[in-house]
FIVO-555807 format. One record per residue (C-alpha): residue in three letters; z, y, x. Coordinates in Angstrom, 2 decimals, always signed. Each point is the difference from the previous one (the first is absolute). Example, Ala and Ser with C-alpha at 12.3 -4.5 7.8 and 13.67 -1.06 7.14 Angstrom:
<atoms>
aa, zz, yy, xx
ALA, +7.80, -4.50, +12.30
SER, -0.66, +3.44, +1.37
</atoms>
This chain:
<atoms>
aa, zz, yy, xx
MET, -13.76, +8.21, -14.92
GLY, -3.49, -1.12, +0.81
THR, -0.09, +1.90, +3.29
LEU, -0.12, -1.41, +3.50
ALA, +3.25, +1.81, +0.83
PHE, +1.79, -1.72, -2.87
TRP, -1.19, -3.46, +1.01
ILE, +0.83, +0.52, +3.67
ILE, +3.52, +1.14, -0.87
ALA, +0.46, -2.81, -2.55
LEU, -1.39, -2.82, +2.14
THR, +1.75, +1.07, +3.18
SER, +3.20, +0.25, -2.06
MET, -0.55, -3.59, -1.12
VAL, -0.47, -1.16, +3.60
TYR, +3.06, +1.96, +1.05
GLY, +2.10, -1.52, -2.82
ALA, -1.12, -3.53, +0.83
SER, +0.73, +0.51, +3.69
LEU, +3.41, +1.42, -0.75
THR, +1.22, -2.79, -2.23
ALA, -1.65, -2.81, +1.97
ALA, +2.49, +0.82, +2.72
LEU, +2.96, +1.16, -2.05
GLN, +0.15, -2.85, -2.51
ASN, -0.38, -2.61, +2.75
GLN, +2.04, +1.85, +2.60
VAL, +2.88, -2.46, +0.27
SER, -2.34, -3.00, +0.33
ILE, -2.18, +1.78, +2.55
LEU, +2.87, +1.17, +2.15
THR, +2.06, -3.21, -0.10
GLU, -3.13, -1.90, +0.98
GLN, -0.12, +2.26, +3.07
GLY, +3.58, -0.85, +0.96
PHE, +2.03, +2.74, -1.69
THR, +3.05, -0.96, -2.00
ALA, -0.21, +0.32, -3.76
THR, +2.78, +2.59, +0.21
ASN, -2.04, +2.20, +2.35
ALA, -3.17, -0.49, -2.03
VAL, +1.82, +1.09, -3.17
ALA, +1.65, +2.92, +1.80
ALA, -3.46, +1.19, +0.98
ILE, -0.83, +0.30, -3.72
GLY, +2.82, +2.53, -0.28
ILE, -1.42, +1.93, +2.93
VAL, -3.41, -0.01, -1.71
GLY, +1.71, +1.53, -3.04
ILE, +1.68, +2.71, +2.04
GLY, -3.29, +0.70, +1.81
SER, -1.74, +0.23, -3.36
ALA, +2.47, +2.61, -1.24
VAL, -0.44, +2.02, +3.18
GLY, -3.78, -0.45, -0.22
LYS, -0.06, +1.53, -3.46
LEU, +1.71, +3.11, +1.33
ILE, -2.17, +0.24, +3.11
PHE, -3.27, -0.60, -1.81
GLY, +0.96, +2.29, -2.87
TYR, +0.49, +2.77, +2.56
LEU, -3.19, -1.01, +1.84
CYS, -2.12, -0.05, -3.18
ASP, +1.01, +3.61, -0.65
ARG, -1.34, +1.00, +3.41
ILE, -3.10, -2.08, +0.67
ASN, -2.77, -1.48, -2.10
PRO, +1.52, -3.01, -1.75
LYS, -2.88, -2.20, +1.08
TYR, +1.21, +0.37, +3.60
ALA, +3.56, -0.78, -1.04
ALA, -1.33, -3.09, -1.76
ALA, -1.86, -1.01, +3.18
ILE, +3.27, +0.26, +1.93
SER, +1.75, -2.14, -2.60
TYR, -2.76, -2.64, +0.27
ALA, +0.26, +0.07, +3.80
LEU, +3.78, -0.47, -0.12
THR, -0.30, -2.94, -2.38
ALA, -2.77, -1.66, +2.01
SER, +1.91, +0.53, +3.24
SER, +3.15, -1.44, -1.52
LEU, -1.86, -3.20, -0.90
ILE, -1.16, -0.40, +3.60
ILE, +3.54, +0.62, +1.25
MET, +1.35, -2.51, -2.52
ILE, -2.42, -2.70, +1.18
GLN, +1.01, +0.60, +3.62
ALA, +3.75, +0.52, -0.59
ARG, +2.16, -2.17, +2.25
SER, +2.95, +2.31, +0.69
MET, +2.43, +1.96, -2.11
ALA, -1.56, +3.23, +1.29
HIS, -3.38, -1.17, -1.37
LEU, +1.62, -0.99, -3.29
TRP, +1.59, +3.40, -0.52
LEU, -3.16, +1.80, +1.13
PHE, -2.01, -1.99, -2.57
ALA, +2.53, +0.78, -2.74
VAL, +0.12, +3.74, +0.68
ILE, -3.78, +0.40, +0.31
HIS, -0.68, -2.18, -3.04
GLY, +2.54, +2.00, -1.99
LEU, -1.47, +3.35, +1.04
GLY, -3.50, -1.17, -0.93
HIS, +1.27, -1.33, -3.32
GLY, +1.90, +3.18, -0.81
GLY, -2.95, +2.16, +0.85
TRP, -2.18, -1.35, -2.74
ALA, +1.83, +1.46, -3.03
PRO, -0.47, +3.66, +0.96
ASN, -3.45, -0.73, +1.46
LEU, -1.32, -1.55, -3.18
ALA, +1.35, +2.75, -2.26
MET, -1.41, +2.72, +2.26
LEU, -3.37, -1.74, +0.34
ALA, -0.36, -0.28, -3.77
ALA, +0.99, +3.63, -0.58
SER, -2.00, +1.44, +2.92
TYR, -3.20, -1.91, -0.61
PHE, -0.09, -0.20, -3.81
GLY, +2.17, +2.89, -1.20
LEU, +2.75, +0.02, -2.57
LYS, -2.21, -0.22, -3.10
GLN, -0.66, -3.71, +0.59
TYR, +2.99, -0.65, +2.27
GLY, +1.73, -2.58, -2.20
THR, -3.17, -1.96, -0.67
VAL, -1.10, +0.01, +3.63
LEU, +3.43, -0.84, +1.38
GLY, +0.43, -2.77, -2.56
ALA, -3.37, -1.52, +0.86
ILE, +0.70, +0.13, +3.73
HIS, +3.41, -1.54, -0.60
LEU, -1.66, -2.85, -1.92
LEU, -1.91, -1.00, +3.12
TYR, +2.96, +0.71, +2.30
MET, +2.25, -2.23, -2.14
THR, -2.71, -2.67, -0.03
GLY, +0.13, +0.09, +3.79
LEU, +3.80, -0.26, -0.09
ALA, -0.36, -3.15, -2.13
ILE, -2.83, -1.57, +1.99
GLY, +1.40, +0.53, +3.51
PRO, +2.86, -2.53, -0.13
MET, -2.17, -2.58, -1.76
VAL, -2.77, +0.31, +2.59
ALA, +2.55, -0.21, +2.82
GLY, +1.66, -3.04, -1.56
PHE, -3.33, -1.73, -0.52
ALA, -1.04, +0.76, +3.58
TYR, +3.30, -1.39, +1.25
ASP, -0.50, -3.19, -2.02
GLN, -3.47, -0.41, +1.49
THR, +0.76, +0.90, +3.63
GLY, +3.76, -0.49, +0.45
SER, +0.36, +3.60, +1.20
TYR, +0.02, +3.55, -1.29
HIS, -1.54, +1.43, +3.17
LEU, -3.65, -0.21, -1.04
VAL, +0.49, +1.51, -3.45
LEU, +2.20, +2.80, +1.33
THR, -2.60, +0.73, +2.68
VAL, -2.68, +0.20, -2.70
PHE, +2.16, +2.33, -2.09
ALA, +0.64, +2.17, +3.08
ILE, -3.74, +0.20, +0.68
LEU, -0.66, +0.93, -3.64
CYS, +2.66, +2.73, +0.19
PHE, -1.43, +1.34, +3.24
GLY, -3.45, -0.15, -1.63
SER, +1.27, +2.10, -2.89
ILE, +0.83, +2.88, +2.35
PRO, -3.54, +1.29, +0.58
LEU, -0.84, -0.52, -3.68
ILE, +2.90, +2.12, -1.25
ALA, -0.52, +2.58, +2.76
VAL, -3.56, +0.83, -1.09
ILE, +0.45, +0.31, -3.76
ARG, -1.05, +3.26, -1.58
LYS, +1.12, +1.68, -3.16
PRO, -2.28, -0.85, -2.90
LYS, -1.86, +2.90, -1.56
ILE, +1.76, +1.47, -3.02
GLY, -1.09, -1.85, -3.11
SER, -1.38, -2.98, +1.95
ASP, +3.03, -2.17, -0.69
</atoms>
């Protein structure tokens, strides 16, 4: 687990998790602040869930056909793009577009992470590696809403923090895209 590949996967997973939940856990507040009704903001959560289910199927299929690091990059791009759409959303079309894209990005991560761990570290250490990556991913899931809430308390808006999370997600794309398999026995 002391390889560069492990740390890139783990840290970009943490960024991804924080970005995901910063938006999702504050979604109703963010969207009602932008003029959407609470009913529509809550309905969008359901669309995120449906998109997530579909994303798991799509990315599971994709991970069987391309290098999982590229599938992960697509998942990061979808999540980052969804945050930008969310910030700019002013119409129902934007709201649903955000929800579908956010859901697809969210759903993509489960098969991506499993395939990255198996492909880059093998099955001998699969449980240990996946568990360690999940520790950082779950830390990101916990930190994201707190950071977003703190930023809102300081600035009165979620726009800046969501923009920062989008930039971090976009920044994760080239990192994940260039990882290489560690040499056997190096992890």
